[in-house]
C-alpha positions as CSV (number, residue, x, y, z in Angstrom):
1,M,0.0,0.0,0.0
2,Q,2.5,2.6,1.1
3,T,6.5,2.5,1.2
4,S,8.7,5.3,2.2
5,E,12.3,6.0,2.8
6,R,13.0,8.3,5.8
7,L,16.2,10.4,6.0
8,N,17.1,12.8,8.7
9,S,16.6,16.4,8.0
10,T,20.2,17.2,8.7
11,Q,21.6,14.7,6.1
12,T,22.4,15.9,2.6
13,A,19.9,14.0,0.9
14,R,16.2,13.8,2.0
15,I,14.4,11.4,-0.1
16,A,10.9,9.6,0.3
17,S,8.9,7.3,-1.9
18,V,5.2,6.8,-1.3
19,H,2.8,4.5,-3.3
20,R,-0.8,5.1,-2.6
21,T,-3.6,2.9,-4.1
22,T,-7.5,3.3,-3.9
23,G,-10.3,2.0,-5.8
24,E,-10.2,5.2,-7.9
25,T,-6.4,5.9,-8.3
26,D,-2.8,4.5,-8.2
27,I,-0.2,7.0,-7.5
28,K,3.5,6.7,-7.0
29,V,5.6,9.8,-5.8
30,T,9.3,9.9,-5.3
31,I,10.8,13.1,-3.9
32,N,14.2,14.5,-3.2
33,L,14.2,17.7,-1.4
34,D,17.8,18.4,-2.1
35,G,17.5,17.9,-5.7
36,T,18.3,20.1,-8.9
37,G,14.9,20.5,-10.3
38,I,14.5,17.2,-12.2
39,C,10.9,16.3,-12.8
40,T,9.2,13.5,-14.3
41,A,5.6,13.8,-14.2
42,A,2.8,11.5,-15.7
43,T,-0.4,12.2,-14.0
44,G,-2.7,11.9,-17.0
45,I,-3.7,15.5,-16.5
46,P,-1.3,17.8,-18.7
47,F,-1.8,21.0,-17.0
48,L,-1.1,19.5,-13.6
49,D,2.1,18.0,-15.0
50,H,3.0,21.5,-16.1
51,M,2.4,22.8,-12.6
52,L,4.5,20.0,-11.1
53,H,7.3,21.0,-13.3
54,Q,7.1,24.5,-11.6
55,I,7.4,23.1,-8.2
56,C,10.6,21.2,-9.3
57,S,12.2,23.9,-11.4
58,H,11.8,26.8,-9.0
59,G,12.0,24.8,-5.8
60,L,14.9,22.8,-6.8
61,I,13.2,19.6,-5.8
62,D,13.7,16.4,-7.8
63,L,10.2,14.6,-8.4
64,N,8.8,11.5,-10.0
65,V,5.0,11.4,-10.2
66,Q,3.1,8.5,-11.8
67,A,-0.5,8.1,-11.7
68,Q,-3.3,6.1,-13.0
69,G,-6.8,7.3,-12.4
70,D,-10.5,7.2,-13.2
71,W,-9.9,9.9,-16.0
72,E,-13.1,8.6,-17.8
73,I,-15.2,10.1,-15.0
74,D,-13.1,13.5,-14.6
75,D,-9.7,14.7,-13.2
76,H,-10.9,15.3,-9.6
77,H,-9.7,12.0,-8.0
78,T,-6.5,11.8,-9.6
79,N,-5.7,15.6,-9.0
80,E,-6.6,15.2,-5.3
81,D,-4.7,11.8,-4.8
82,V,-1.6,13.3,-6.5
83,G,-1.9,16.0,-3.9
84,I,-2.5,13.7,-1.0
85,T,0.5,11.5,-2.0
86,L,2.9,14.3,-2.7
87,G,1.9,15.7,0.9
88,Q,2.8,12.4,2.4
89,A,6.1,12.5,0.4
90,F,7.0,15.8,1.6
91,S,6.2,14.8,5.3
92,Q,8.3,11.7,5.2
93,A,11.1,13.5,3.4
94,L,11.4,16.2,6.0
95,G,11.4,13.5,8.9
96,N,11.6,15.0,12.3
97,R,12.1,18.5,10.5
98,K,15.3,19.1,12.5
99,G,17.4,21.9,11.4
100,I,15.0,23.2,8.8
101,V,14.3,27.0,8.2
102,R,10.8,25.9,8.5
103,F,9.0,29.3,7.2
104,G,9.1,30.5,3.7
105,N,7.4,33.4,1.8
106,F,7.5,34.5,-1.8
107,L,5.8,36.8,-4.2
108,A,5.9,35.7,-7.8
109,P,4.9,37.9,-10.7
110,L,4.0,36.4,-14.1
111,D,3.1,39.3,-16.5
112,E,0.0,40.7,-15.1
113,A,-0.5,38.3,-12.4
114,L,1.1,38.6,-8.9
115,V,0.6,35.9,-6.2
116,Q,2.1,35.7,-2.8
117,V,2.7,32.4,-0.8
118,A,3.6,32.1,2.9
119,L,4.0,28.7,4.4
120,D,5.2,27.0,7.6
121,F,5.9,23.3,7.9
122,S,4.4,23.6,11.5
123,G,2.8,20.2,11.9
124,R,-0.6,21.9,11.8
125,P,-2.4,21.7,8.4
126,H,-4.4,24.8,7.5
127,L,-5.0,26.2,4.1
128,S,-6.1,29.9,3.5
129,Y,-6.8,30.1,-0.2
130,G,-7.1,33.6,-1.8
131,L,-7.2,33.0,-5.6
132,S,-9.9,34.4,-7.9
133,I,-9.5,32.6,-11.2
134,P,-11.8,34.0,-13.8
135,T,-12.3,31.1,-16.0
136,Q,-13.8,27.5,-15.3
137,R,-10.9,25.8,-17.5
138,V,-7.5,26.1,-18.5
139,G,-7.3,23.9,-21.5
140,T,-9.1,20.9,-20.3
141,Y,-8.3,21.6,-16.5
142,D,-11.1,22.5,-14.2
143,T,-9.6,25.5,-12.2
144,Q,-11.5,24.4,-9.3
145,L,-9.0,21.7,-8.9
146,V,-6.4,24.1,-7.9
147,R,-7.7,24.5,-4.4
148,E,-8.4,20.7,-4.1
149,F,-4.8,20.1,-5.0
150,F,-3.6,22.3,-2.2
151,V,-6.2,21.1,0.4
152,A,-4.8,17.6,-0.3
153,L,-1.2,18.8,-0.2
154,V,-1.6,20.7,3.1
155,N,-3.4,18.2,5.0
156,H,-0.8,15.4,4.4
157,S,2.3,17.4,4.6
158,Q,1.0,19.1,7.9
159,M,1.9,22.7,6.7
160,T,0.1,26.0,7.0
161,L,-0.2,27.6,3.7
162,H,-1.4,31.0,2.7
163,I,-2.1,31.9,-0.9
164,R,-3.0,35.7,-2.0
165,Q,-3.6,36.9,-5.3
166,L,-2.6,40.6,-5.4
167,D,-3.2,41.0,-9.3
168,G,-4.1,39.1,-12.4
169,I,-6.8,38.5,-15.0
170,N,-5.3,35.7,-17.0
171,S,-6.2,32.2,-15.3
172,H,-3.2,30.3,-16.6
173,H,-0.8,33.3,-15.3
174,I,-2.6,33.3,-11.9
175,I,-2.4,29.5,-11.3
176,E,1.4,29.3,-12.6
177,A,2.3,32.2,-10.5
178,T,0.9,30.5,-7.6
179,F,2.9,27.2,-8.1
180,K,6.0,29.2,-8.7
181,A,5.5,31.2,-5.6
182,F,4.9,27.9,-3.7
183,A,8.0,26.5,-5.1
184,R,10.2,29.3,-3.9
185,A,8.5,29.5,-0.5
186,T,8.9,25.8,-0.2
187,R,12.6,25.9,-1.1
188,M,13.2,28.5,1.5
189,A,11.5,26.4,4.3
190,V,13.0,23.0,3.7
191,E,16.6,24.7,3.5
192,I,19.0,23.5,6.4
193,D,19.6,26.5,8.7
194,P,23.3,26.0,9.7
195,R,22.6,27.8,12.9
196,R,20.0,25.4,14.0
197,A,22.7,22.5,14.4
198,G,20.1,19.7,14.0
199,T,17.6,21.2,16.4
200,I,13.7,21.3,16.1
201,P,12.8,24.9,14.8
202,S,10.1,25.5,17.6
203,S,10.1,26.8,21.0
204,K,8.0,23.9,22.0
205,G,10.8,21.7,21.0
206,I,8.4,19.8,18.6
207,L,6.7,20.1,15.5
């Protein structure tokens, strides 16, 4: 059902593999938080693949996502389950989260669109979603699924995530700016803080 490789957050490579199977989807995700931006994405949803490439390229995360889904119904289950499995992979790759910066924030422009993402690998899942996407679809992708992807990712990575749209009228630009901002904020948050010396980044001593 599920396999994982856990590596201590203070080690050079933080890698996890998760295989999640349900009656609707079969998802395999491998993530390397200390990668170079290599992405192999085959979700059966071309626009989602494009967004996963943004996470890798701008987050310097290596990612392999392979998905089989009930696409004959629609993209909802596959989109959501990719978010769930990716969230689980993030959580497992971070391990006990010792030594990480923990917080990340980035403001990404893409032509007329401007989106801010702030996040905290807090151990407490919360999503504050502030996108106003003007069209129902980008290509064949239902734009309502953007929120569903991040809900699933947040709940299973146990992060706090705030997404704010400051400007934008083009749906593709708004969504892509969101994923780019998320990638850069994530890169910041998962970096190892040399001053932490492998300690938990919390006054409580636990995340």
